[in-house]
Structure formats: structure tokens, C-alpha cells
N, C-alpha and C positions, 0 to 999 in steps of 0.2 A: 231695499235692492232695487227697484226702479229707477230711484234718484240717482244710483251709484251706475247704473247701466247708461243712463242719460247723460250724466258729467263725460264719460271718454268721449263721447263726441262733441261735445262742447269744447274740451280740452284739444282735439283732432282739429276743429274748426278755428280755432283761434291761432294755434300755432302755425297750421298751413296758410293762413293769414300773413303770419309774421313772416314767414320765409319767402312768400311772395313777394311782399313789399320790399324785404332786404333784397333779394336775388335782382328783381324788377331795376331796380336802382343801382345794383352793382353793373349792369350793362345798357341802363338806357341811354347813357351818355355816349357810347360807342358809335351809334347811329347819328346822334344829336350833335356830334362835336362841331360839322361846319357850320353850324346854323347857330349856335353858342359863340363860337370865333366870330363868326359875321356879325353877330350882336353885339358883343361888346368890342368889337374893332381890333381885331389881333389876326395878322395872318401868321397862321401856325407854322407854316413853313419856312419863315424869316429866321436869320441866324440867331440863337439865344433862346426863340420861342418852343423850340421841341421840349423843354423841361416842361414847360406850362401845359403842353400836349401829355406828356407820360403822366404826370402827378394827378391830373383830374381824371385819368384813368385808375391810377395804380393807389393813388391816396387813401379810397375809400377802401380798397382790399387789404392794405396794407395793414390800417389799423384793424380791422377786421381780422386779420390773423396774428397780429402781437395780442389782443385783448380777450381772445376766446376762453384761453385756459384759465386765465383769472377770474371772468366774470363768472364762469362755469364753478369755479370751486366758492367763489362769493355766495354762488347761488346754493351750495350745498349748506352753508355756514348761514347765511340768512333769509334763505327761502327762495326757491326759483322761480316761484310765480310773482312775487316782488320784483324781483331782478327783470324777469320778462314784462311786466307792466310798465317798468320805467324804461325801459328799452323803446318800447312805442312812442312814449312820452318823447323822450329824447329826440329820436329820430323826427317826430312830427315838427318837433322845435327848429331843428336844424333845416329842414325842409322849406318853412316859412322861411328864414333866412337866406335861404339860396332864391326862392322867388323873389324877393323884393332887393334882388342885387341894383343899387343904384350907379355904380361905377363904371368906368369904361376903360380899357387899355389893361396895362399891366396889373394895376389895382383890383381890377373886376376879376382878372384871372387869378391872383392869390388870393381874394376872398373867396373865389367858389372851392379852391383847393382847401382851404382853411374849414369852410363850412362842410365840405364833404368828408373832411376829417371827423367833423361831429357828427354828421349822420354816420360814419361809420362806428362810431361808439355805441350808437343805438341799435345798430343793426348788430352788433356783437353782443350784444345783452339778448337780443330776440335769438340768433344763432346758438348761443354758448346753453342756452336752457330750455328750448323748445323739445328738443329731443328726450332731454331727461323728463321733462313735465309729462310727456307721451309716455314715458316707459312707466311713469308713476301711475298713471292713470288708466293704462292696459294692462290685462293679464298676460303673462307670458305666451300663451298660445294664438294671442290675438296682434301682437306688437309688429309682428312683418308686415301685416296689411297698414297699420296706423303708421310705423315709420315709414313704409312705402308712399303713402299718399303725401306724407311729410316732404321726404326727400326728393319726389319727382317735382312737387312744387317749388323746392329749390332749384333744381335742374332746370326745369322748365320756366321759372322766371327770369333766368338768364336770357333765356332767348325770346320770350314774350317782352322783354324790356326793348329788344332790340327793334320788335314790331312797333310797338307802342312809341318808342322815339321818333321813328319813320313818321310815323301819323302827328304827332302832337308838334316837332320841332318845327317843321315849314311852317305853320301856323304863327306859334312863337315859342322861342327857346325858353322863357320863363314857364311853359306851360309842363316842361320836362319834370320840373321841381314839384310845382304846383300841385300836380295829379295825387300827389302822395299826400297833401294836407288833409283833405276831409277825410281819405281813407285812415290816416294816421289816427286822427280825432276819434271817428267812430270807433275804432279798435281799440284805442286806448280806455275809452270809457267801457266797453263792452268785456274786454280782460278783465279791468278793474272790477266788474261787477259779476262776473260769473265764473273765474278761475278760483282755484282754491288750493292751500297747499296740502298734499296727499304724500309728499315723500318724507324720508328720513330725513331731519337736520341735526345737524350736531354742532355745537359751539367749538371753535376751534380759533386759534390764533392765525392771522395772516401771515403769509411767507413774504415778508416783504423783500428781502434779498432776493429771493426767487423770482419774482414778480420783477423786480429793476431789472437782474441782468436777462431775464429771458426778452424782456422788451429791448432794452438794449442792442443784445444779439442779434435777434431779429430784425430790427430796424436798421441794423448795420448791413446785414445781408440785403435787404430790400433795396436801400440806397444803392449799395454797388451793384445791384442787378439794373437799377433803373439807368445810371448811368453808364454801364458798361456797354449798351446798347447804342450808345450815343458817341458821334466822334469824336477823337482827341487828336489836336492837332494834324499831323499828316495822316494819321491811320483812321481805318475804315471804322472801329469801334473802339470804344476807351477801356478796354479790359487791361491794357496795361499800363493806364494812369495811375499816380499815385494815390487818389482818392479811390478809384474804386479798389484797388489792390489793397490798402489800409482798412477801408470798410468792412470787406469780405473777410480778409485775415482776422482782422480784429472783431467781427462778428462771430467767426467761429470760436475763436478763443474764449470770448464771453459766454457763449453758449454751453462750451466744455465746463466751464468755471459753474453755470447753472446747473448742470448735470451732477457736479460735485457736491453744490448746495444741496441740490435735492436729496442725493443719498445720506446726508447727514442731519438734515434738520429734522424735527418732530412732526411738523406739520406743511408738508410741502404741496405746493401747488401743483407741481405734474408729478402723479403717483408714478415713480419708473416702476416699481412692483408690479404693477398691473399689467405691465409686458410679460409677466410669468405665466399669465393666463393665456394659452396658445389661440383661442377664438379672439382675443382681443388685440394680440400682437399681430397675426395674420390678418386679420380684417384693417387694422390701421394701416399695415405695410400696402396692402392693395388698395386701400384709398388715395395714400400717396401717390403710388405708381400710375394710378387710374387717373387721376387728377393732372401727373403730369401729361399724361397721354393726350387728354381730352381738353386741358386748359387754354392751350393756345389756338385750338380748332375754331373758335368764334371770329379771330382774328384774321385767320388764313382764309375762312369764308367771305368774310367782309371785304377783304383785299381782292380775293377772286371774282366777287359779285360787282361791288362797287366800283372798283378801279378798273376791271378788265371787260368781264361779259357783259354787264348791263348795257356799258357806253357801246360796244361793239354789236350791241343788237339795237339800237337805236334809240335807246334812254339817254336823256339829258341829265347832265351831272347834278342837276339840282332835284333829279327825282330819285337818283340812284339809292338813297337810305330808305326811304319808304319801301322800295321794290327787293331793296337786298334781304329786308327783314322778312317780307312775305314769301322769297323764294326759299327762306329756310324754314319755313313752317313744318314741311316734312319729319325735320329734326324732333320738332316737339312733339308733334304727332307721335312719333316714336316712342318718346320718354311717356307720353300720358297713356299709352295702351300698355306697354311692358311694365311700366312700375308698380300700380296697384295689384296687377294679377300676379306678378313675381313675388310680390311680399306676403300675398293671400297665401300662394304655394308653399313659400318657406316657411310659414308656421307649420305645414304639416310634415315637411320631407327636409327642413333644415335649409341654411344659406348657401354650401358650398357647390351644389351642383347649379343654381340659376346664377350666383355671381360669378363663377368661374366661365361658365358659357356665354355669359353677356361679355366678359371681355375678350373672348375668342372671338365673337360676333363683330365687337369695335375694331379688333384689330386686321378682321378681313376688310371692313369696310375702309380703314385707311388705305389697304393695299388697293382695294378698288379705285378710291380717289385717286391716288397714284397712274392708274392706268387709264383714269378719265383724261380726254384732249382738253387743254384750256378753254376751247372755244366748244364745250359740250352741245349734245342734246338735253334739254332739260329734263327729260323724262327719266333718264337714267343716272343725272346728278340727283333727283328728288328720292329715286329707288334707295341710292346710297346713302344718303342723309338718313332716310326712315331705316334703314337698317342699322347705320350707327346709333339712332335716339334708342330703339329696339334694343340693342345690346349693352348701352349704358343704363337703360330702364332697368333690363333685367339684372343688372351688378348693383347698383344703388342701394334699391329697396332691402334685399337680403341681407347686404352687407352691413348696412346700418343697425338692421333688425340682431344679426348674430354677434355684432359689437357690443350692443346695449343689453342684450339678454346674458351676455359672459360676465356683466358688473355687478358687485354688490350694490346693494341700494343705497349705501350711504355715500357712495362714491360715482353716482350715475351723472352728476353735475359737471364732476371733474373730468369723468370719462368721456362724455358728449363734448366738452370744450377741446378735449385733446382729439377726438375725432374730427371735430369742427376746423381744428387747427392745423392739423395735417390736409386737410382738402383745400384750406383757403391758400396755407403757406404754398403748396404745389401748385396752385393755380397762378401764384405769382412769379413763382420760380418757372411755370411752364413758358408764360408769355417772354420771359427772357431768354430761354433756350429757344422757342420758337422764333423770336425775332432775328436771334443770333444766327440760326440755321438760314432762315430766307436771306437776312445780308449777305453770308457767305455765299449762297447761290447765287445771289444777284450779281455780286463783284466778280464772280467767274464770267459772268456773259453779260452783263449790262453795257459795261464800257465800251465793247466792239459795235454792239446793236445801237447806242447812242452815236457813236461817233459816224457809223456809215448811215443811219436814218436821218439825222440831221444835215450830214452834207449832201445827200441825194435831196434836199429840200433846199439849197441854195445856202445855208448856213457855211461860212469859211471853215476850213480845215483846222484852223487854229480855235477859233471859237467853239466848234464842235468837241476839239480835243479837250479843251478847257472844261466843258458840262462833262464830257466823258469821264474826265479824272476825278469828278467831285464823288463823294462817300454816297452810295447808295440810300442812306437812310432817309434822305428827302423825299427820294424817288417811292420807298416803301411806303413811309407815311401820307404821303401824297395819294397812293393807291388806297390806303387804308381810309383815307378821308373823302375819297371820291373826286380828287382834284385833278387837274392838268397843271404840272408844276414847269412847263415849258417857258411860260412867262417869266416867272420867277427867277429860274436856272439861267436865261439866255439873256434877260434884260430887256427892255424896251427900246434902247438903242441899236440893239443887234436885230431885233424883230424889225424897225424901221428900216434897217438896211436893206431887207430881203425884197428879192423881184415880187412885184404884186400878186395878190392872192396865196403867197406861199407861208407869209405869217399868220394868215387866219388859217389855214391847212393845220400849221404845227400848234396852234394853240385849241385848235377845234377838238371835237368830241371824238374823233377815231384814232387820231394818229399816236396820241400817248398809249392807249390801251392796246394797240397793236404792236408797238415798238415793244413794250415789255412783256408782252406774250410768251414768247419763247424764255428768255432769262427767268420770268418767274417760274416756270414749268421745273426749269432747274433747282430753283429754291425749294419749290411745294415739294421734291422730291426728298428732299433733305430732312425737311419737316415731318415730313409723314411717316419717314422710315424711322425717326426718331420714335414716333406716337406707337406705332407697331411694336418695337422693342420693349417700351415702356408699358404697353399692355402685355405682352407675352410676360416680361418678369412678372407682371402683378398674377398673371394667372396661375403661377406656381408660388406664390405667397398665398393666394386664395385657397389652393388645394392643402396647403399645409396647415389652414387653419382647423383642421381635425371636421368631425362629423356634426350632429346636430346637439346643441349643448346650451345649457342654461344655468346660471348660476343659482346655488339654491335659495329659494324666496325667503325662506325662513332665518336665514343665517346673517348676522350682523357683524361685517369685517373692519376690524381695526384698520386704520390708515396705513398703518406700516407692514400690515402681514394680510394682503387679499389674498383669498382662498381660491384656490385653482375651479376652474370651472366645471359641473359633473353633469352627466347626461341625465336627462328627465326619465 
């Protein structure tokens, strides 16, 4: 008995480390990108290079989203611990390859993107099986606390990565990848030696047609979103381009085919029948919508701090990545405080009150961010971030516990993969939505701001009009990276023709952030209204999950006929 009690904490420490490693690496590049591009010798704002920027960010996330269900299903068949251990090894191997990047220019960018895809495979193995391992190891009345610690580690890791990237990247961009190697080696050995298979395994055939159609459909959607937020000919964005339309429509069609396949095969990878369980369906829908509301928040906060607020408050552009991560620490603090507490309390009182209340708090925090001026007093910004972190922390832990408690034991791997897929897919979709809304908001006010701001500093009306007519994507990415893009947008010849001192002022620290502050606030309002709506709809889904439910532990459910959840 003693050994059994000890093992659950071993499982929790292993899986929490896995979540931290995976999510830290999903976000560490966001802050480190300027140093990475300088290190490999690429101008991220030059025409044609924005694709490198987007795929470095999204490649890892897309692969995670595509593979989670399949790898969770394979864990049910071959062993969740085996897949989890392999995930650490794969992740570490590709981290080494990223560290030793020897190329420069476009070749280096492509190498980093491909190796990040490999990292994503390892991260998906960790993500897809950690929740199921914890559910196997902990009794039903303690899963809320365990899954709370695990889910908060996953969310907090995405913000810890921002700080870590800001610290390491200025020293050397390779350290951003190297930091994972010693942790990955130790974790691989430790998990191999300490974890054991304790869940129900069942031999089954791999649903190859389901796996292939799901991957193709989801990749199609992800490609469409990635290129939809980039300019297309004279259009501000590419949502009307043939490539984007064909990949989006084709992706949806293939996913419909996938659902039809899953309803007919004997051993489906995606158990649609599980959605008959109200707690499972409500929890997954709430996860999807909450991730849609939260997924783009990191990007907006980075743009706000790194591109506008910090330069306006005296920070040089080379310093802004580190301080942007530091100034977001209240958000992490909220997660860390609320997550384990709400998980523990949900074991006693059920998931619904805490998950629903957390979503309401998150919606309120987004509303407060709208009311905050762009050039805010930091204390109010920090308090709102703390409130948002508490809200999302209150939601994440009970929601995960409620979903996993509702599952039959032999479907926990697949169910955990489905939950993680909803979360990761929604995060990628959210980035596309947030960027789109930000670009729409910028397009409304930015051209006139650029025209008047540049002409006031001696730029000819013709040159100012040319810059003002450019798609706002470059401006948005420049803010995200903490760049002043004026030199790239105007060109050196135009700058050389300006009166003495004006060129230096235009390309200096203060001009660009002050110029885009008002257009940015318009864009920010659009994005945060979307986040509020997503959170409020998630509130409805969370309320509809029902009360405190656990699947009967002694029941083994055939894959095609999952039993409904029953009250304890």
C-alpha cells in the first residue's frame, strides 16, 4: 500500500515535468525570435520571410494538434508509459539538432522549422499520455488536485517560456534550444526507471484511414490559417487567395470524411460515442472555447509590451524581450495560485462551479483590458493579468479532472488526446483569429496615422502615402518582434533625403510605438471582444456539463458503447 501511495506522486512529478518541458518550448521562441533571426542572418520583415516567422511559431503547435489523438490512442493499445517515455527521448533528440544548427539564412530557417516539427512529435507524445497516466495513478477523489497541478504546469509553462527566452536569447539564441537537452536526458532516464504501466491496455487495430484523414484535414486548416493572415497581392490578408480557400474548404471536407469513417470502423481513433457522456462533451467544448479566448492573449501582450509600452517607457528594443516576459509574471502567479487550489476543491464539490466561475473571471479581465489605456500604469495592468491568471487557473484544473473522471478506464488515453487536441487546435485557431482581428483594427486607423506621422517628420507625401498603403501585417509583426520597421518600410534612400535629425528620430525608439498606439487600441478592442464572447459561450458549455460525475471505476466499456457517467 505504501508503495502504491508513493507511486502516484512519482507519476505526478514525471508528468508535470513533461508538461513544463513541452509548453515552455512552445512559447520560448516567441520572445527569442529577434535574436534567432539575427543569429541566422535573416530579416523577418523582408518580403517572403514572414512565412519563416509564422512556421517557426506555429509548426510545433500544428504537429502537436494533429498527432495528439493518434498518440493517445496508441498509448491505450501499446502502453501509455511507453509512449510517454519515448516522447521525452524524441523531444530531447530534436532539441540537440536545433542546438547544433550550423547553417545560415533561409537554409537555417527551414532547418529550425523542420526540427521544431520533430520536437512537436515528442511533445505530442508527452501531452497525449500524461493526463491518462495521472488518471490511472490517482483515485477519483484525488484526481482534481493531480490534474490541477499538471494542467497548471502546462499553462504556466507557456508563460515561463517567455521569461526564459528573454533571459537566454540575448546571451545566445542556441541556449533557447540547449536548455531542454539536459532536462530531457534526465527526464528520459527518470521516467524510464520510475514509471510503470498501471492502466487498462487492450489490443486493437490501428485506425489508419482515420489517422490519415484527420491529419490531412487538420493540416489543411492549419495551413489555410497560417497563410490567411499574410498579404495576398493587393489584399491586406490572404483569406480570398485560392491556396487559402482550397486548404480551408478541403480541410473541412476531409474532416467530415474523417467523422464518417469514425462512425463506421470497429476501432476508431476518435471515439465520437464518448460525446454521449455529458461531462465529457461539456468539458471539451468549454476547453475549445476557453483556448480560443486565451490562445492569442500571449501575442497581444507581447505586442503591447514589447512593441509599444516598454519602448515608450525608456527601454531599448534590445531589452524589451526580457522585460516583456518579466512584466507578464502576474499572469503566471494567478495560474499557480488558483490551479492546485481549485483542483483540490473540485474533488469535493465537482468541476462545474470552479470551471464556470473561472471563465466568468477571465471574461471580466478581458473587459478590463479593453478599458485600460495603451500607455497604462503598470499596477493596474499587473492586477488585471493576475485576475486573468486566477480565472483561467480556476477553470483549467477542475475542467480537466471533470473530463477525465467521466471516461471509462480503457478509453482514457484516447479521451486525454481528444481533450488536448481541442485545446491545442483551438490555440492555433485563436492565433489566426486574433491576428486577423488585429490586422482589421490596424487597417482602419493605421494608414492615416502613418501618413500624418511621416509627413510631420519631413517625409514627402508621396513616400508617406506609399508606406501608409502597405498591408499592416509588417507593422503587426514588427511590434510583435520589438522592431522599429520604419527603415525597412521607407528604405535607406528616402531616409537619406530627410532633413538632419529627422531620419534618426523616425528610426529611433519612441517614434514607432507612439505612432501605432491609437490604431493598436482599436485592434485590441476587436480582439478582446472576441475573447469575451468565447469565454461567455464557454460558460454556457461548462454549466451544461452537469454536476459531480465519475465513470464507474469497475466497469470496462467496449470502445463502441461507452457508458454514460454516473454520480458517485
